[in-house]
N, C-alpha and C positions, 0 to 999 in steps of 0.2 A: 387626906388633905383636900380631896376634891369637894367634899361636903362643906368644908370651911370656906373654900374658894367661891362656891356658889352663893353662900350666905352674904359674902362681901360683894359679890358681883350683882346680886339682886337689887339692892338699894342703889348701886351705882348705875345700873341700866335704867332704873326707874327715873333717876334724876336726869339722865341724858335724854330720855324720851320726852320728859316734860319741857 
């Protein structure tokens, strides 16, 4: 489940950084 969580977290972190 960690892999799935990272995939969802990646775009989320990118959006927050922008």
